[in-house]
ZAMARGU-4260 file (C-alpha; in steps of 0.2 Angstrom, whole numbers, plus 5000, padded with zeros to 4 digits):
<rodrens>
0) 6126/5533/5830 | 6117/5548/5821 | 6129/5558/5812 | 6117/5569/5803 | 6106/5570/5787
5) 6117/5570/5770 | 6105/5576/5758 | 6095/5593/5756 | 6080/5596/5763 | 6075/5611/5754
10) 6079/5603/5736 | 6061/5606/5729 | 6063/5625/5732 | 6069/5638/5719 | 6089/5639/5719
15) 6092/5657/5719 | 6108/5669/5718 | 6110/5670/5738 | 6109/5651/5740 | 6123/5649/5729
20) 6133/5662/5737 | 6130/5653/5754 | 6135/5635/5747 | 6151/5644/5741 | 6155/5650/5758
25) 6151/5634/5768 | 6163/5626/5754 | 6177/5636/5758 | 6174/5634/5776 | 6174/5615/5774
30) 6189/5614/5764 | 6198/5626/5776 | 6195/5615/5791 | 6200/5599/5780 | 6218/5607/5776
35) 6219/5611/5797 | 6216/5591/5801 | 6224/5584/5786 | 6243/5581/5794 | 6236/5572/5809
40) 6224/5562/5798 | 6237/5557/5786 | 6249/5552/5800 | 6237/5541/5809 | 6232/5531/5792
45) 6250/5529/5790 | 6253/5520/5808 | 6237/5509/5806 | 6245/5503/5790 | 6260/5497/5796
50) 6253/5490/5812 | 6241/5480/5799 | 6258/5476/5790 | 6269/5469/5804 | 6252/5456/5810
55) 6249/5451/5792 | 6264/5451/5782 | 6267/5447/5763 | 6274/5430/5757 | 6289/5440/5750
60) 6293/5448/5765 | 6293/5432/5774 | 6306/5425/5763 | 6316/5442/5762 | 6329/5435/5775
65) 6332/5419/5764 | 6331/5430/5747 | 6347/5441/5756 | 6357/5426/5759 | 6356/5420/5741
70) 6368/5435/5738 | 6381/5424/5746 | 6378/5408/5737 | 6394/5404/5725 | 6392/5399/5707
75) 6399/5380/5712 | 6386/5379/5726 | 6374/5385/5713 | 6378/5372/5701 | 6379/5358/5713
80) 6361/5359/5717 | 6353/5344/5712 | 6339/5342/5698 | 6322/5341/5705 | 6319/5323/5698
85) 6301/5313/5694 | 6297/5304/5710 | 6284/5292/5702 | 6290/5275/5695 | 6292/5271/5677
90) 6276/5263/5673 | 6268/5280/5680 | 6280/5291/5671 | 6277/5282/5654 | 6259/5275/5653
95) 6256/5264/5638 | 6240/5258/5634 | 6236/5239/5635 | 6235/5231/5618 | 6222/5219/5615
100) 6223/5210/5600 | 6207/5199/5593 | 6211/5179/5590 | 6206/5173/5575 | 6194/5157/5575
105) 6208/5148/5567 | 6218/5148/5583 | 6206/5140/5593 | 6200/5127/5581 | 6219/5121/5580
110) 6220/5120/5599 | 6204/5111/5601 | 6209/5098/5589 | 6225/5096/5598 | 6213/5091/5613
115) 6217/5108/5624 | 6202/5115/5633 | 6209/5131/5637 | 6219/5145/5629 | 6229/5155/5642
120) 6244/5147/5655 | 6237/5145/5673 | 6247/5153/5685 | 6248/5136/5695 | 6257/5127/5682
125) 6273/5138/5685 | 6270/5136/5704 | 6268/5117/5703 | 6283/5114/5689 | 6278/5111/5673
130) 6262/5106/5666 | 6258/5095/5683 | 6242/5101/5690 | 6237/5098/5708 | 6222/5089/5703
135) 6226/5070/5696 | 6216/5067/5680 | 6228/5078/5669 | 6220/5091/5660 | 6201/5087/5666
140) 6193/5100/5676 | 6185/5094/5692 | 6170/5102/5687 | 6161/5091/5673 | 6147/5101/5661
145) 6156/5118/5662 | 6154/5116/5642 | 6137/5121/5634 | 6130/5106/5624 | 6124/5118/5609
150) 6141/5123/5602 | 6149/5104/5603 | 6151/5094/5587 | 6142/5078/5589 | 6152/5064/5597
155) 6169/5073/5600 | 6166/5086/5612 | 6173/5100/5601 | 6167/5116/5598 | 6161/5119/5579
160) 6168/5136/5574 | 6158/5137/5557 | 6141/5137/5568 | 6147/5150/5580 | 6151/5161/5562
165) 6135/5157/5556 | 6125/5163/5570 | 6134/5178/5571 | 6131/5182/5553 | 6113/5179/5556
170) 6112/5191/5571 | 6122/5205/5560 | 6109/5203/5547 | 6093/5204/5560 | 6101/5220/5567
175) 6106/5228/5549 | 6088/5225/5544 | 6082/5233/5558 | 6093/5248/5557 | 6090/5250/5539
180) 6071/5251/5542 | 6074/5265/5554 | 6084/5275/5544 | 6074/5289/5538 | 6074/5290/5519
185) 6076/5270/5519 | 6065/5256/5521 | 6064/5238/5519 | 6046/5239/5516 | 6041/5237/5498
190) 6029/5253/5496 | 6015/5246/5483 | 6012/5230/5492 | 6011/5239/5508 | 5998/5250/5501
195) 5988/5237/5494 | 5989/5227/5511 | 5984/5243/5520 | 5968/5245/5510 | 5963/5230/5511
200) 5963/5231/5529 | 5944/5234/5533 | 5938/5242/5545 | 5944/5258/5538 | 5938/5270/5550
205) 5946/5281/5563 | 5935/5281/5577 | 5936/5271/5594 | 5926/5255/5596 | 5915/5262/5611
210) 5910/5277/5599 | 5903/5265/5587 | 5894/5256/5599 | 5885/5271/5606 | 5882/5277/5587
215) 5876/5260/5583 | 5863/5261/5599 | 5857/5279/5596 | 5853/5275/5577 | 5844/5260/5582
220) 5835/5269/5594 | 5830/5283/5579 | 5825/5268/5568 | 5814/5260/5581 | 5806/5277/5586
225) 5804/5283/5569 | 5804/5270/5556 | 5799/5280/5541 | 5813/5293/5543 | 5824/5290/5528
230) 5841/5298/5534 | 5842/5285/5551 | 5842/5270/5538 | 5855/5277/5527 | 5865/5283/5541
235) 5864/5266/5550 | 5870/5258/5533 | 5883/5269/5532 | 5890/5267/5549 | 5890/5248/5547
240) 5898/5251/5529 | 5913/5260/5536 | 5916/5246/5550 | 5918/5234/5537 | 5901/5224/5540
245) 5895/5226/5521 | 5881/5213/5523 | 5874/5220/5538 | 5873/5238/5529 | 5865/5230/5513
250) 5852/5221/5525 | 5848/5236/5535 | 5846/5249/5518 | 5835/5234/5509 | 5824/5236/5526
255) 5824/5255/5524 | 5816/5253/5506 | 5803/5244/5513 | 5801/5255/5526 | 5802/5270/5516
260) 5798/5267/5499 | 5795/5285/5493 | 5811/5290/5499 | 5824/5295/5483 | 5838/5294/5492
265) 5835/5278/5501 | 5834/5269/5486 | 5850/5277/5478 | 5860/5272/5494 | 5853/5255/5491
270) 5858/5255/5473 | 5876/5261/5478 | 5880/5248/5491 | 5872/5231/5481 | 5884/5224/5467
275) 5879/5224/5449 | 5865/5214/5445 | 5857/5217/5461 | 5859/5235/5461 | 5849/5234/5443
280) 5836/5225/5452 | 5835/5236/5467 | 5833/5252/5455 | 5821/5243/5445 | 5810/5241/5460
285) 5812/5260/5465 | 5805/5265/5447 | 5790/5255/5450 | 5788/5266/5466 | 5794/5282/5461
290) 5792/5283/5442 | 5795/5303/5442 | 5811/5303/5449 | 5824/5308/5437 | 5841/5304/5448
295) 5836/5286/5450 | 5834/5285/5430 | 5850/5292/5428 | 5858/5280/5440 | 5849/5266/5431
300) 5857/5272/5417 | 5874/5273/5424 | 5872/5254/5428 | 5871/5249/5412 | 5887/5245/5401
305) 5879/5242/5384 | 5876/5261/5375 | 5860/5255/5367 | 5854/5248/5384 | 5857/5266/5391
310) 5848/5275/5377 | 5833/5263/5381 | 5833/5267/5399 | 5833/5287/5396 | 5819/5283/5383
315) 5809/5275/5394 | 5814/5290/5406 | 5809/5303/5394 | 5791/5294/5392 | 5788/5297/5411
320) 5797/5313/5413 | 5796/5321/5397 | 5801/5339/5404 | 5818/5335/5412 | 5831/5345/5404
325) 5845/5333/5414 | 5836/5317/5406 | 5837/5326/5387 | 5853/5331/5389 | 5860/5314/5394
330) 5850/5306/5382 | 5856/5317/5367 | 5875/5315/5371 | 5872/5296/5369 | 5865/5299/5351
335) 5873/5304/5333 | 5871/5321/5325 | 5857/5317/5314 | 5848/5308/5329 | 5853/5321/5340
340) 5844/5335/5329 | 5828/5326/5329 | 5828/5322/5347 | 5833/5342/5353 | 5819/5346/5341
345) 5808/5336/5352 | 5816/5342/5367 | 5814/5361/5366 | 5795/5357/5363 | 5795/5349/5380
350) 5808/5360/5389 | 5804/5377/5380 | 5815/5387/5393 | 5831/5377/5392 | 5844/5389/5384
355) 5856/5373/5382 | 5845/5364/5372 | 5840/5378/5361 | 5859/5383/5357 | 5864/5364/5355
360) 5848/5362/5342 | 5854/5378/5334 | 5873/5372/5332 | 5866/5356/5323 | 5855/5364/5311
365) 5857/5372/5294 | 5860/5391/5293 | 5840/5395/5289 | 5834/5382/5302 | 5847/5389/5315
370) 5840/5406/5310 | 5821/5400/5316 | 5827/5390/5327 | 5835/5405/5340 | 5820/5415/5335
375) 5809/5403/5342 | 5822/5403/5357 | 5820/5422/5359 | 5802/5421/5359 | 5802/5409/5373
380) 5815/5416/5382 | 5815/5433/5380 | 5828/5437/5394 | 5844/5426/5388 | 5858/5435/5382
385) 5867/5422/5376 | 5853/5415/5362 | 5857/5434/5355 | 5876/5433/5357 | 5873/5415/5346
390) 5863/5424/5333 | 5876/5435/5332 | 5890/5422/5329 | 5879/5412/5318 | 5877/5428/5306
395) 5896/5432/5306 | 5900/5412/5303 | 5889/5415/5288 | 5897/5431/5282 | 5882/5442/5286
400) 5895/5454/5296 | 5883/5470/5295 | 5869/5461/5304 | 5880/5458/5319 | 5879/5475/5324
405) 5860/5476/5323 | 5857/5460/5333 | 5870/5467/5347 | 5860/5483/5348 | 5843/5473/5347
410) 5848/5463/5360 | 5852/5476/5372 | 5835/5486/5368 | 5826/5468/5369 | 5834/5464/5386
415) 5832/5480/5393 | 5815/5480/5388 | 5811/5465/5398 | 5817/5472/5414 | 5835/5464/5412
420) 5850/5473/5419 | 5863/5475/5407 | 5879/5468/5418 | 5894/5476/5409 | 5906/5464/5415
425) 5897/5449/5410 | 5895/5455/5392 | 5915/5459/5391 | 5917/5441/5398 | 5905/5436/5382
430) 5916/5446/5370 | 5932/5439/5375 | 5926/5422/5372 | 5918/5426/5356 | 5936/5433/5353
435) 5943/5415/5358 | 5930/5409/5348 | 5935/5418/5333 | 5921/5428/5331 | 5929/5444/5329
440) 5914/5455/5323 | 5903/5449/5337 | 5915/5452/5349 | 5920/5468/5343 | 5900/5473/5342
445) 5897/5468/5359 | 5911/5479/5365 | 5905/5494/5357 | 5888/5492/5363 | 5892/5489/5383
450) 5910/5499/5384 | 5901/5513/5389 | 5887/5507/5401 | 5887/5512/5420 | 5903/5522/5420
455) 5904/5541/5424 | 5909/5553/5411 | 5926/5558/5422 | 5930/5540/5424 | 5928/5534/5405
460) 5947/5535/5400 | 5954/5528/5415 | 5940/5513/5415 | 5943/5510/5395 | 5962/5509/5397
465) 5961/5496/5412 | 5948/5485/5402 | 5959/5484/5386 | 5976/5480/5396 | 5963/5466/5405
470) 5959/5461/5388 | 5977/5459/5384 | 5981/5450/5400 | 5967/5438/5394 | 5973/5437/5377
475) 5959/5444/5368 | 5966/5455/5357 | 5951/5459/5347 | 5943/5466/5360 | 5957/5477/5367
480) 5957/5483/5348 | 5939/5487/5348 | 5941/5496/5366 | 5954/5507/5360 | 5946/5510/5343
485) 5929/5515/5353 | 5941/5527/5364 | 5948/5536/5350 | 5931/5539/5342 | 5927/5548/5359
490) 5943/5554/5362 | 5951/5560/5345 | 5962/5574/5351 | 5969/5564/5367 | 5988/5560/5364
495) 5990/5547/5377 | 5974/5538/5370 | 5983/5535/5354 | 6001/5532/5361 | 5993/5517/5371
500) 5985/5512/5354 | 6000/5512/5343 | 6010/5503/5357 | 5998/5490/5356 | 5996/5488/5337
505) 6017/5487/5339 | 6018/5473/5351 | 6002/5464/5346 | 5997/5469/5328 | 6003/5470/5311
510) 6015/5485/5303 | 6002/5489/5292 | 5990/5492/5306 | 6002/5500/5316 | 6007/5513/5301
515) 5988/5515/5298 | 5984/5519/5316 | 5998/5534/5316 | 5992/5541/5302 | 5975/5544/5310
520) 5983/5548/5325 | 5996/5562/5318 | 5980/5569/5309 | 5971/5571/5326 | 5986/5576/5336
525) 5999/5584/5323 | 6008/5591/5338 | 6014/5574/5346 | 6030/5573/5342 | 6032/5553/5346
530) 6018/5548/5336 | 6027/5556/5320 | 6042/5547/5325 | 6034/5532/5327 | 6026/5533/5310
535) 6044/5536/5303 | 6053/5521/5311 | 6041/5510/5307 | 6044/5515/5289 | 6061/5515/5291
540) 6064/5497/5299 | 6052/5490/5284 | 6065/5497/5274 | 6055/5512/5265 | 6067/5526/5268
545) 6057/5540/5256 | 6041/5537/5264 | 6050/5540/5283 | 6058/5555/5274 | 6042/5562/5268
550) 6034/5557/5286 | 6047/5568/5294 | 6045/5582/5282 | 6026/5582/5285 | 6031/5580/5304
555) 6043/5598/5301 | 6028/5606/5294 | 6017/5604/5310 | 6031/5606/5323 | 6043/5619/5314
560) 6058/5619/5327 | 6056/5602/5337 | 6073/5596/5342 | 6067/5578/5341 | 6061/5578/5323
565) 6077/5588/5318 | 6088/5574/5325 | 6076/5559/5320 | 6080/5567/5302 | 6099/5567/5307
570) 6097/5550/5312 | 6089/5542/5297 | 6102/5549/5285 | 6117/5546/5295 | 6109/5527/5297
575) 6107/5527/5278 | 6126/5534/5275 | 6118/5549/5267 | 6132/5559/5280 | 6131/5576/5269
580) 6112/5576/5270 | 6113/5572/5288 | 6128/5587/5290 | 6116/5599/5281 | 6103/5596/5290
585) 6113/5596/5308 | 6118/5613/5300 | 6101/5620/5297 | 6095/5614/5316 | 6110/5623/5324
590) 6105/5641/5314 | 6085/5637/5316 | 6084/5628/5333 | 6100/5629/5342 | 6099/5615/5357
595) 6114/5608/5367 | 6109/5589/5361 | 6109/5597/5341 | 6128/5602/5346 | 6130/5586/5354
600) 6126/5577/5339 | 6134/5587/5327 | 6151/5584/5337 | 6147/5565/5336 | 6144/5565/5319
605) 6160/5572/5314 | 6169/5563/5328 | 6162/5546/5322 | 6167/5551/5304 | 6185/5553/5307
610) 6185/5572/5307 | 6192/5576/5324 | 6196/5595/5320 | 6179/5598/5314 | 6173/5588/5329
615) 6184/5598/5342 | 6179/5616/5333 | 6160/5611/5335 | 6164/5606/5352 | 6171/5624/5358
620) 6158/5633/5349 | 6145/5623/5358 | 6152/5626/5375 | 6153/5644/5371 | 6133/5641/5372
625) 6131/5627/5385 | 6145/5626/5396 | 6134/5618/5409 | 6130/5604/5397 | 6142/5590/5404
630) 6142/5577/5389 | 6150/5591/5378 | 6164/5593/5392 | 6165/5572/5392 | 6166/5572/5372
635) 6180/5585/5372 | 6188/5575/5386 | 6188/5558/5376 | 6193/5567/5360 | 6209/5573/5367
640) 6212/5555/5375 | 6209/5546/5360 | 6224/5558/5353 | 6232/5552/5368 | 6235/5572/5376
645) 6232/5565/5393 | 6235/5585/5400 | 6223/5592/5388 | 6211/5578/5393 | 6212/5582/5411
650) 6211/5598/5410 | 6195/5596/5399 | 6187/5586/5413 | 6193/5598/5426 | 6186/5612/5418
655) 6168/5604/5415 | 6168/5598/5435 | 6170/5617/5438 | 6155/5620/5428 | 6144/5602/5432
660) 6150/5597/5450 | 6136/5586/5449 | 6140/5575/5434 | 6145/5560/5441 | 6151/5551/5424
665) 6163/5568/5422 | 6171/5562/5440 | 6172/5544/5435 | 6181/5548/5417 | 6195/5558/5427
670) 6198/5546/5438 | 6200/5532/5426 | 6212/5545/5417 | 6222/5546/5432 | 6221/5528/5435
675) 6227/5523/5416 | 6243/5535/5418 | 6247/5525/5434 | 6242/5539/5448 | 6232/5529/5460
680) 6233/5541/5473 | 6227/5555/5462 | 6212/5544/5456 | 6208/5539/5475 | 6207/5559/5480
685) 6196/5563/5466 | 6183/5550/5469 | 6184/5556/5487 | 6181/5573/5483 | 6167/5570/5472
690) 6159/5558/5486 | 6160/5575/5497 | 6150/5586/5483 | 6138/5571/5479 | 6134/5562/5496
695) 6123/5546/5494 | 6129/5542/5477 | 6130/5524/5474 | 6141/5525/5457 | 6155/5536/5464
700) 6155/5522/5480 | 6155/5509/5467 | 6169/5516/5457 | 6178/5520/5472 | 6177/5499/5478
705) 6183/5495/5460 | 6197/5506/5460 | 6204/5498/5476 | 6200/5482/5469 | 6209/5484/5452
710) 6225/5490/5462 | 6225/5473/5472 | 6219/5481/5489 | 6205/5469/5491 | 6203/5472/5511
715) 6202/5492/5508 | 6189/5487/5494 | 6179/5477/5506 | 6182/5491/5521 | 6173/5504/5507
720) 6160/5492/5502 | 6153/5491/5521 | 6154/5510/5521 | 6147/5511/5505 | 6131/5501/5510
725) 6130/5511/5526 | 6127/5526/5516 | 6116/5518/5501 | 6108/5503/5510 | 6095/5501/5496
730) 6107/5503/5481 | 6105/5488/5470 | 6120/5490/5460 | 6131/5492/5477 | 6122/5475/5484
735) 6127/5466/5468 | 6145/5471/5467 | 6144/5466/5486 | 6141/5448/5483 | 6155/5445/5472
740) 6167/5453/5483 | 6163/5439/5496 | 6172/5422/5497 | 6162/5408/5486 | 6154/5401/5503
745) 6147/5417/5509 | 6141/5424/5494 | 6124/5414/5496 | 6121/5423/5511 | 6125/5440/5505
750) 6113/5439/5490 | 6100/5434/5504 | 6104/5451/5513 | 6104/5459/5497 | 6086/5452/5492
755) 6080/5458/5508 | 6085/5476/5504 | 6081/5477/5485 | 6069/5462/5481 | 6065/5471/5465
760) 6081/5479/5459 | 6087/5473/5442 | 6104/5473/5447 | 6102/5462/5463 | 6091/5449/5452
765) 6104/5449/5439 | 6119/5446/5453 | 6107/5431/5459 | 6106/5424/5441 | 6125/5425/5438
770) 6128/5416/5455 | 6116/5402/5452 | 6126/5400/5435 | 6142/5398/5444 | 6136/5385/5454
775) 6129/5375/5439 | 6112/5378/5444 | 6107/5380/5424 | 6087/5379/5427 | 6087/5392/5442
780) 6098/5403/5432 | 6088/5405/5417 | 6072/5406/5428 | 6082/5422/5438 | 6087/5429/5421
785) 6069/5428/5414 | 6065/5439/5430 | 6077/5451/5427 | 6074/5455/5410 | 6054/5456/5414
790) 6058/5469/5429 | 6069/5480/5418 | 6071/5476/5400 | 6080/5492/5397 | 6096/5487/5406
795) 6108/5480/5394 | 6119/5471/5404 | 6105/5458/5408 | 6102/5453/5391 | 6120/5452/5388
800) 6124/5440/5402 | 6107/5431/5398 | 6112/5428/5380 | 6131/5422/5386 | 6123/5410/5398
805) 6112/5403/5383 | 6126/5402/5372 | 6135/5391/5385 | 6120/5381/5390 | 6106/5384/5381
810) 6100/5377/5361 | 6099/5387/5348 | 6081/5391/5350 | 6083/5398/5366 | 6098/5410/5359
815) 6088/5416/5345 | 6072/5420/5357 | 6083/5429/5369 | 6092/5439/5354 | 6073/5443/5347
820) 6067/5448/5365 | 6083/5459/5366 | 6080/5468/5350 | 6062/5471/5352 | 6065/5478/5370
825) 6080/5491/5363 | 6090/5492/5379 | 6099/5507/5381 | 6106/5507/5398 | 6120/5496/5407
830) 6137/5499/5412 | 6145/5485/5400 | 6132/5490/5387 | 6136/5508/5384 | 6153/5503/5384
835) 6150/5496/5368 | 6137/5504/5361 | 6143/5521/5364 | 6159/5515/5357 | 6162/5526/5341
840) 6168/5512/5331 | 6151/5504/5336 | 6139/5518/5330 | 6131/5509/5316 | 6128/5493/5324
845) 6110/5486/5328 | 6105/5481/5343 | 6108/5463/5340 | 6126/5466/5334 | 6129/5475/5350
850) 6121/5461/5362 | 6134/5449/5353 | 6148/5460/5355 | 6145/5464/5373 | 6142/5444/5375
855) 6158/5441/5368 | 6168/5454/5380 | 6161/5446/5397 | 6171/5431/5406 | 6165/5420/5419
860) 6175/5425/5433 | 6162/5426/5444
</rodrens>
């Protein structure tokens, strides 16, 4: 029956305002019609439901009459209703597992001795009264031969329990051996003997037997069709050798030597397959057929065990083949230096184009003769650079350093004239080898000669710096020094080149070389403050304070109002306890070059010297000029905290935050102040407000997590950490904290996640090192500590933990090495490090002393 189409036929057309009006009218009509029919429809549905309920009543309705009768039951009738018992029998209700007890051997033995043959009571014995059996003959069974003869003791017919026990033990042993051999990691086989046995099991081929038969047939066919083809004989002999038929192989190869007497390879294969003396005979035969073969002579010399015999063979060979470099080298190696020199002088006559022989002869000759030899070598081989380089090294070794430069320059000119392309990379490699051999002048001369070859003018600086780094990486320090010297000649006013050279001298040179370089540097770049400061610091570290002062005085002349130089001068005076001079310098600096940092250093100096009133006065003055410099507000608050004036400190921090809302340390200081006075809720609110003003800041999240943790609310700390990691998924400090918030068993998994997110973050690497330390994996922990300080040597916390680790698990040398490396790195950052280094009581402490203090404060609570 069709009830009409429910969809819209015109849905694809445009829906206009009159369509909307028509739809509204139709909807109103439908609603009106539905209301008219509503009462009749509801009545009909109600009747249908009642009819269905009468035909199919619910269980509840079926028992409703009985339920109504329950109301008439009295309390006595109710109590007299019997309990529903368990209808099962006792054994089903209380099941008891059958107990089986093993009977000891002694029980069987005892009963066997008393003459009984069964150990259980026959039910028929009770049936016939007592121990009488229905069979005559007492306890004899009517079926003879029921016992097995093997386990009877001879003559008595009794079971031998001892034999049963032995058999059982033997069986057990066999099973245990099988099992132990099948368990991975265990074996009952002696591995050394087993391998020896395997080696002796010939054939050692891995091929199928049918493949070998096919190969034999093929090779036989090749030998027969072309008997003068040497590879066929060699292949046939090797096939037989591989399948273990050594004698067949020898016979075949000897036949091959008859068929191919002029083949060097066949003779060498025959010599290889034959045993000692026979091999010598084969080689002697080969020499008769091939008197010019170098390989056969070398093989003949190898077969000889006596040195004199070897020399004899090689000299004989040189009579036949005087122009073979290989034979000459083999012969010279066996001789004493004097004889070798005589032989080499003959060798270079026979092989005038061999560079190796010329150089070997030059090394053995005296200085004068060596010069002559190398000159001859140059005439014979004008295209080889090694002869020139050796000549330069020779002159340097004999003190003629002025000749070295000339020789290298002539080398480049001569080689170019002979059509040799100057390969820059090869020459730099040669220079590095000279450096390693101790020929400094030669290496520097080579560098100067080739460093500029084949480089575009605009790429020079970049390429040379890369070359210098490469030389440092290869430990060729003199080469790097030569590159920097040349670069500084070409770019005398480039500050970056001077700086690179200065850092190179600082790391790899002496103090004198560094100071000499810096003197030249400031002459060329007087406006480069950093070069002046490096020079002054070098003098100061060497204990020469007046020289450091004079350098800074010169720096002042070149840079009259430089903040850096003012502050360096102040530091120099304050570190040397010249506080009045430092004060005067700061006062001058404030009048001539006033900056926020100068004011800050002035406040700090008064504060550390205990002049709190002067410090506060200076701080107020500074804040009038530089109210957006957060460090001044921090210092003001900390001075108030030190005086235990909490309200004033709070006011200072709040004022600071109005001016510097994005200063994270200010927010943290205010929060910690509230926490210190017990206002945990206020501290929490401050941190929430700071996170709103500075979203996605890991330091603020970390402080929030730690605040909850210090308050003992670990669950809230974990929740906050999860939120923090969602907002800052690549923050190393958050991940490193998250690792140690986990329970011990989950830390490893967390550390893997952290490394995936922040593979090269020093905080995460440090956390992993601490994790290994906590698990007592000492070697791994040390390796990760090394990795951490290599990635970020400025992180003081990493050095402190590393030092603490070595104090507990390392030797004195290792502790000293960490301390020295830390002093060279001069770390400035790290939460724990800054707590100690910025403490006013430690203001004059050196890096090494701060390291010890920080390490002492650390506790192995992770």
